[in-house]
N, C-alpha and C positions, 0 to 999 in steps of 0.2 A: 422867365416866363413873363410876358406881359402883365402888368397889374388888370387889364381888362378880361384878360384870360382867367384870372384866378377870380375874379368876382363871378364871372359865369360860372364856374365849377361850384363854387360855393352855394351859389343860389340853386342850382340843380340837386345839391344834396339836400338841402332844405325842403325842397318840395318833395322828395322821396320820402323823406320822415315823415311829414304832415300826411302824406297818402297813406303811409302805414299806420299811423294812428286812426286815421279815419276808417280804415278797413277792419281794425282789431274786435270790433263786436260781432262781425260776421264769420270771423275765423274761428272763434271760441266754441260755437255751436258743432262745428264739424268734427272739430278733436273729440268731444263729449260721444257722438254717434257713433263713431268708431270703436268707441270703448264698450259699449253697450252691445254692438255688432259682436265683438270678440266673445262677451259674457255668454251671448245666447247660443253661441257654437260650443259651449263646453258639453262634455259627452253626458249621456243619461244614465245613470246607475240601473243595471238589470241584473236577473240572475235566471239561469238556464239548467236545466236537468237532462243529461244525456243518459237514457236506460238502455235496456236491451233492444233490439227490433221486434216489430211484432207481426202479426196479430196474437200469434202464441208464442208465449216466452222459451226460449231454449233450455230454460233451468228454474228450477225451484228455490234455487240461491241467488237470484240475480245482483249484478254490480250496478252502481250509479254514480256519474261523475257529476257535480255541482259546481258551477263557475259565477262567479260573481263579478261584474266589470264595472269599470270606474270607480272603483272604492279605493280612496288614497290611504296610504300607510298609516297616516294618522288616526284613521277609523278604524283600528283593528286592534284587538282580536276581535274575529266574527263569529258568530253563533248561526250555524247552518242547522236546518232542520228539515227532514225528508218525510212526507207522508205517504204511506200507502193506505188507500181504502177500496171499500167494495162500492162506494157510491160515487159517480161523476161528480159531485157537488165537493169531494172529499172532506165532507163535515160529518163527523160521526162514522161509525162503523170502520174504525181503523183497525187494519190487519198489523200495521207496523208503523212506529215512529222511532226515528232515529236522529239523535242530535250529535252534532260533531262541531267542536270550538277549535279554530285554526288563526293563524296570523296570515295564511295563505289566502289567496282568492279561488282556488280549485282544489277541491277536496274529491276522494274518492271512497266510496261507502258501500258495504255489501249487507245485507239483511241479517237481523240477530237470530233468525228462526225461519224453517222453510216455511214459505207461502202456502196456504190452505190449499186442499186437494181442489182441482179442476174447477176454481172460481173464476169469476172477472175482477180485476183490479184497476185503478188509477193511480196515479201518483201526482205530486207537485211538491216544491220545495220552498222554504223560506229563510233568508238570513236577517239576523238582527245586528244591527251596529251596537256599538257602546252607548251611544247617545239616545238610543230607543228606535232608531229609525228601521223601518220594516221594508224588506225588498220581498215579493213572492214572484215567483216563475207562472206560467202558464200550466194548465191541467193536461195531463198527457190523455191521449185516447185511450179506448178499452183494450185492454191486454186480457189474454187468457192464459191462467195458469194451467200447464200441463197436468194430466190424469197422473197420480204418483205411480200407480201399478196396473199392468195389463197383461193377462195371460195370452199368449199367443198359439201355441200347440199343445197338447189337443185343446180345442175350444170352439169347435164348429156347434152352431146351433142345432144340426141335424145328428149331431153324435159322430165320434171319429172311429172308425174301426181300424185295427193293427194287426199285422200278421208277425210281429215280433212281441215277445214275452219282456222285454225291456225296451218300451218306448221310449222316445226322446220328449222332454218337458221343455217347454221354452217359454219365458216371459220377459218383461222389459220394465224398467222402471224410470221415473223421471230423473233428469242429470241432476248432480248436486256437484258444486264447486268444490274440488280436493282440499281447498283451504278452509271449507267449512265442515265435512264430515264425509260418511259414506253410509251405502246401503248393508244390510245383512239380512238374509231370508232364511226363513222356516218353512219347510215344504211337507204336505201329507198327501199320501195318496190313501183315498177311502174306498173299501168295498162293504157295499150296501150300508154306508155311513158308518161304518167302523173302521177306524185306522188300522190299514195293513202295513204301510211303511211311514215312518217319520224322520226325516233330516232337519238339523237346526245348523244355524252359522254359515249357512251358505254366502260364497262371496259373488259366484258366477250365476248369470240367469241363464244357465242350460244346466239341466239333470239329468241322467239316465240311470236308472235302477241298478244295483249291483247284483240284485238276484230277480229271479223272474216272477212275474205277476201271473195269476192263473188266467187260463183261457176260458172263454165263454163266460166270462163275469163281469158284472157293470161295477165301472170304477169313476169316481169322482176326484178331481185333486184341488188343492187350494195352496196359496203362498202367503205367508204372513211376513211382511215387510217392515223393517224397523230402521230409523235414522240414528246413526252413530254421529255424535254423542247424545243428541236431544231426546231421544225416545219416542218421537214421533211415529206413529206405526199404521198400517192399513192392510186390510186382509182380503184378497180376492179369490171366489172359487168359480170353477169353468161351469159353463152355462148347461151342459148335459153330458150324462154319462157316455164314455167309451168303453170299448170292449177290444178284447184281444180274440181274434178269430183263428179256430185251429179245426181245419176241416177233419181231423182225425177224431174230435170230440162229437158228442152228440148235440144236434140242434133243437133238441125239444128235451122236457123231462116227462117221463111214462114209465108204466108197467107193463110189461110184456104178459101174455097167458101163460100161466104157470104150466109145465109140464112133468111128467106124464099124467093125464087127465082124461079119464079118472086114475087114481092111484090105489094102492100098490099096483105095478105093473109086475110083468116078468122079468124086466131089466131093473126096476128100480123099486127100493122100498118106500121112498121118499117122494115128493113134488118140489120141483126146483122154481125160484122166481128170479127173473131177470129184469133188471130195471136200468134207465138211464138217468142220468143228472146234466142238465144244460148248463146251469150257473155255479159257481162254486160258491161255498158256505152257505147252501140250501140246506134247511132242516127235514128231515125226513121220517117217517114211521111207517110200519107195513104190521098191521093186526090181521088175524084169522077171527072171523066174525060166524057166530051161528044163525040161522033163521030169525031169531028175534032181536038180532042186533047187538047181542052180549058179547064180549071179548072172549075168546075161547085161549087165544095164546098171541103172545107179543112175539113177532118174527125180528123186527128192528125197532129198538125204543127210540125216541125222537133224540135225533143226532144230526150232527152237522157233516156234510159230505162235500167233496170238491167235486169239481165238472170231471165228469167221466163215464164209462159202461161199469156196470156191476151184476153180480150174480154168475158171471161166466167162471168156467174151471180154468186152472192154471194153464197158460200158453203152452203148447207143446205136449199136454196130458191128455190122455183118451178119455178123461172124466170133463164133461161139459158144463159142470156144474160147481158153484162155489158153494160147499157145506154151510158156510155161515148163515145162506139164505135159503133154507128147506125147512118144509114142515113134515113130520114125520106121523102126523094124526093123533098127536097126543095134546092135552091140556096144560094148562101152566103148571098145574100140580104133578104133570108127569103121566097122569092116567090115560090111557086111550079114550077117543071119544067113539060115540056111535057113529055108524056109516051113514051118509047122506049128503045134502048139499050145504056147503059152507061158502063164504065170502072172503076175498082177500081184498082189505082196505090200504090203499096206498095214499099218504098224504104229504104233500110238499108245500113248504112255505110259499104263501101267495097263488097258490092253485086249488082248486076244488079238487074234492077226493076221488081217487079212482077205483073203481071195484072190477073184479075177475071172479067168476064163477068156479068152485072148486067141487068136483065128485069125488068123496072118499067113499071107497068100498068097504070100509072097516077091516077089522083082524079075522 
């Protein structure tokens, strides 16, 4: 290589080096700006809660999934807290507060007790880092807790007629997560507010009595539901009484005119009383009164009667009178009373007295 060429190359190299030195103050700021931009794109730490879909919760023991994002491994374990409240501010009125410590950033939690019956709830979550940093989720929209217990049938506001003496009782309860527990049921069937049938520890929500109920009698029923193992309980009673309709039974409670009347007659030494009872469990009495209203003789002391017809003679017999419900013209002490007009007074629970005029011809 010629000496002139070498000198030219050397001068070119020196010029390039001088240019680099001159430009170096402007290159440095560009490198710092890239570093800041990178820092600005770092992920934001957030917390989300995934709960049951709404607006009505599918269960009274719901599960929730809490997810913390962009939390480094060095910032663990995490303390997750789930708040369930009656207030949309989720401040006070807490229904449930659940704490879970975990090294994972995703945890699944279930309530520790059943949510209260048919209330509105809201929820949010919080995660606390070991250094005291707190991250909170948004508050959920309003959610309705389902009604714990509902009677389905018979439960008509107008009352329910049945043609069978063993009607089918149906109810439903809010769903409980099997991992939490289950319902048991006590059922009562009431006749005039008195318990006629009671069964306990039912697991099904359908019940058919093993014995027949009375016809033409007003019934109510109720279910007492208990959560196992917590013991939370609720009782529901049907809105109006139901009846079992039997066309062969009387449609009203009444006393017929006694016969023969007057008596005694050629065919009968006594007078006979027929009466009908519409509703089972009725309390009845039948007395003979003189014209001053004094009791001469009690034919039927105050007693309970099932629905049916009374006073008729045995079926298939020639006698059309039941000798338990007759009057032979004697007083309580067994002595014959004087001939004249007497009254039969018939009293049935919940009804005004009924009177029939009797003409006793005497002995």
